N, C-alpha and C positions, 0 to 999 in steps of 0.2 A: 877176925879183921883187926887191923892195926888202927889204934886211935891216933888221930892227927896230932893231938897234944903230946903224945908220947914218942913221936918220931924224932929222930936225931937231926933231921934236916933243919937248917935255919929258916926262920919265918921270912915272909916278904918284907916286913918292916925292918928287920935286922940287916937285910941286904940293901935296902934303899936309903935309910937314914944315915947320912954322912956329915951332918952339920956339926961344927964345933960347939961345945956347950956355952961358951961365953957369947957367941954370936946369937944363939937361941935366946939367952937371957936378955941380951941387948934389944932384940926385936920385941920380946915379950914386954919389957918395960916401956919401950917406945909406944906400942899400941895400947898398953894400959894407960899411959899418960894421955894419949889422944882420946881414948874412950872416956876418961874422967873429965877432960875439958868439954867434950861434946855433951856428956851427961849434965855437967854443971850449966852449960848454956841452955839446954832443954828445960832443966829445973827452974832456972831464972826466968825463962820465957813463960812458963806455966804460972809461976808465982806472981808475975806482973800483969796478969790478965785482969 
């Protein structure tokens, strides 16, 4: 039997992912910043109880 990892066919991910690298990094930084602000707000709320 042929192992799926050894096959020459491209994987599903390589066929579906078509986003430019700069756009991926921009969205990553955007959501990282939003998460940091939300986390800081939660931390501030907990410390002021």
